[in-house]
C-alpha positions as CSV (number, residue, x, y, z in Angstrom):
1,M,0.0,0.2,0.5
2,K,1.2,3.4,-1.3
3,I,2.0,6.0,2.1
4,F,2.9,8.9,-0.1
5,K,0.5,10.6,-2.7
6,D,2.1,11.0,-6.5
7,G,3.3,15.3,-6.8
8,E,2.1,15.3,-2.7
9,Q,5.0,17.9,-1.0
10,H,6.4,17.2,2.7
11,L,8.0,19.2,5.2
12,E,9.6,18.5,8.5
13,A,8.2,14.8,8.7
14,S,8.8,12.0,10.2
15,F,8.1,8.6,8.9
16,K,9.2,5.1,11.2
17,K,8.5,1.9,10.0
18,H,6.7,1.7,7.1
19,E,7.6,-1.0,4.2
20,V,7.0,-0.5,0.7
21,P,9.1,-2.9,-1.1
22,E,8.7,-2.9,-4.9
23,E,5.9,0.8,-5.5
24,C,6.5,3.9,-7.7
25,Y,6.0,7.0,-6.5
26,E,6.3,10.4,-9.0
27,G,7.1,13.7,-8.3
28,V,7.3,13.4,-4.9
29,E,9.0,16.2,-2.5
30,F,10.7,15.3,0.8
31,E,12.8,18.3,3.0
32,E,14.3,18.5,6.2
33,C,12.0,15.0,6.6
34,Q,12.7,11.8,8.3
35,F,13.2,7.9,7.7
36,L,13.5,5.7,10.6
37,D,14.4,1.7,10.3
38,C,11.6,2.1,6.4
39,D,12.0,-0.4,3.8
40,F,12.1,1.3,1.2
41,S,13.8,-1.5,-1.6
42,G,12.9,-1.4,-4.7
43,V,11.3,1.4,-4.8
44,K,10.8,3.4,-7.8
45,F,11.1,7.5,-6.8
46,Q,11.1,9.1,-10.1
47,N,11.1,13.0,-11.0
48,C,11.2,12.9,-6.5
49,N,12.9,15.8,-4.7
50,F,15.1,14.8,-1.4
51,V,16.5,18.2,-0.2
52,N,17.9,18.3,3.8
53,C,16.5,14.7,5.4
54,E,18.1,12.3,7.0
55,F,17.3,7.8,6.4
56,V,18.2,6.0,10.0
57,R,18.6,2.5,9.8
58,C,16.8,2.0,6.6
59,N,16.6,-1.0,3.5
60,L,17.1,0.8,0.1
61,S,18.4,-1.7,-1.6
62,L,17.4,-1.1,-5.1
63,V,16.3,1.5,-5.3
64,N,15.8,3.5,-8.3
65,L,15.7,6.7,-8.8
66,F,15.6,8.0,-12.2
67,N,16.0,12.2,-12.5
68,T,15.6,12.0,-8.9
69,R,17.0,15.8,-7.3
70,L,19.6,14.2,-3.8
71,F,20.7,17.7,-1.9
72,G,22.3,17.4,1.7
73,I,21.7,13.6,2.9
74,N,22.4,11.5,5.5
75,F,22.6,8.1,5.8
76,R,22.9,7.0,8.9
77,E,22.9,2.4,9.3
78,C,21.3,2.1,5.9
79,K,21.9,-0.3,3.8
80,L,21.8,1.0,0.1
81,I,23.0,-2.1,-1.9
82,G,22.7,-1.9,-5.8
83,I,21.3,1.5,-6.8
84,D,23.3,3.2,-9.5
85,W,23.7,6.5,-8.9
86,T,23.8,7.7,-11.8
87,Q,20.2,7.6,-13.2
88,A,19.4,10.5,-10.3
89,T,19.7,14.3,-11.4
90,W,22.7,15.9,-10.3
91,P,22.6,19.9,-12.0
92,I,26.3,20.8,-13.2
93,Y,26.5,24.4,-11.1
94,H,26.3,22.0,-8.2
95,V,29.6,20.8,-7.4
96,D,29.6,20.2,-3.6
97,F,25.6,18.2,-2.6
98,E,26.4,17.2,1.1
99,L,26.2,14.1,0.7
100,R,26.8,11.7,3.9
101,F,27.0,8.0,4.6
102,E,27.7,7.1,7.7
103,H,28.1,2.9,8.4
104,C,26.5,2.3,5.1
105,I,26.2,-1.0,3.3
106,L,26.3,0.6,-0.2
107,N,28.1,-2.6,-2.4
108,D,27.5,-3.2,-6.2
109,S,26.6,0.7,-6.4
110,S,27.6,2.9,-9.4
111,F,29.1,6.2,-8.6
112,F,30.1,6.0,-12.6
113,G,31.6,9.8,-14.1
114,L,29.4,11.6,-11.2
115,T,30.8,15.1,-9.6
116,L,29.8,14.2,-5.8
117,N,32.7,16.6,-4.0
118,E,33.6,16.6,-0.6
119,L,30.9,13.4,-0.1
120,T,31.5,11.2,3.3
121,L,31.8,8.3,3.4
122,D,32.0,7.1,7.2
123,E,32.5,3.0,8.1
124,C,31.1,2.1,5.3
125,K,31.6,-1.4,3.0
126,L,31.8,-0.1,-0.6
127,H,32.8,-3.7,-1.7
128,D,32.4,-3.9,-6.1
129,V,31.3,-0.1,-6.3
130,D,31.9,2.0,-10.0
131,F,33.5,5.3,-9.1
132,R,35.5,5.5,-12.5
133,E,35.7,8.8,-14.5
134,G,33.8,10.5,-11.0
135,N,35.2,13.4,-9.2
136,F,34.9,13.2,-5.5
137,N,37.6,15.8,-4.3
138,K,38.0,16.8,-0.9
139,S,35.8,14.3,0.2
140,A,36.4,11.7,3.3
141,M,36.9,8.2,3.1
142,N,37.7,6.8,6.4
143,Y,37.4,3.6,7.8
144,S,35.3,2.4,4.4
145,D,36.1,-0.8,3.0
146,F,36.9,-0.9,-0.7
147,T,36.7,-4.3,-1.5
148,H,36.9,-4.6,-5.7
149,S,35.8,-1.5,-6.3
150,V,37.0,0.1,-9.0
151,F,39.3,3.7,-10.1
152,M,39.7,4.4,-13.2
153,R,40.7,8.3,-14.3
154,T,39.2,9.5,-11.9
155,S,39.5,13.0,-9.7
156,L,40.8,11.5,-5.8
157,Q,41.9,15.1,-5.0
158,S,42.4,15.6,-1.7
159,V,40.8,13.1,-0.4
160,D,41.1,11.3,3.0
161,F,41.2,7.2,2.9
162,C,42.5,7.4,6.3
163,D,42.1,4.4,8.0
164,S,40.2,2.8,4.8
165,T,41.2,-0.9,3.4
166,N,41.3,-2.6,0.3
167,Y,41.7,-0.4,-1.7
168,A,43.4,-0.6,-5.3
169,I,44.1,2.8,-7.0
170,N,46.6,2.9,-9.9
171,V,48.5,6.1,-9.4
172,L,49.2,6.5,-12.4
173,E,45.9,6.5,-14.0
174,N,43.7,8.2,-11.1
175,N,44.5,11.9,-9.4
176,V,45.2,11.3,-6.3
177,E,47.3,15.0,-5.3
178,C,47.1,15.9,-1.9
179,A,45.5,12.4,-0.7
180,K,46.1,10.7,2.4
181,F,46.6,7.1,3.0
182,S,46.7,5.2,6.5
183,R,50.9,4.3,6.1
184,F,50.4,0.3,5.4
185,E,47.3,0.8,3.2
186,A,49.6,3.1,1.2
187,L,52.1,0.0,-0.2
188,N,48.7,-1.1,-2.6
189,L,49.5,2.1,-4.3
190,L,52.4,0.6,-4.9
191,E,51.6,-2.5,-7.2
192,C,50.9,-0.7,-10.1
193,L,54.0,0.6,-10.2
194,G,55.2,-3.6,-10.8
195,I,57.5,-2.4,-7.0
196,E,59.1,-5.3,-4.9
197,L,59.0,-5.1,-1.5
198,V,61.4,-6.4,0.9
199,D,61.7,-5.9,5.1
């Protein structure tokens, strides 16, 4: 059963424990809203707006964000598996959309070619995520696991990777100027250069 009506506007509303997997919503606007313990897995949010909203302990796996605008969104302890973030609307006059992911699972997702400067990924699991050809300058990607994630022609200037693990970033194919890496994990960056380290 639908909990939102197409074309509705919601301001400073709170939604708790709603379970509406596989539903489709068109043209719904949310501003300063909070979503707690909701299951929106497989939901289609088409031509919607989310501005300054917070999602806490929500399941948003396989959500379709076609032509949907996101700005000032904080995801905490959320499951966000298999999302194609490129389907959302990212106006070119913005470079920082104030997106924060804290303690989230974003496996099998795509940020291909997006410009999302100052993105925050804090203690997240990012297995098999596509960051190719994106621009993530000045982002904070700390304490996160990047197993099998892909970086190619990616701009990572001044990105903070401290305490993150399992990234494979070719320093010849990506811009890592002024980026920060933990000393031990930074050894992975040398693999692409064919350097052999010995004790």
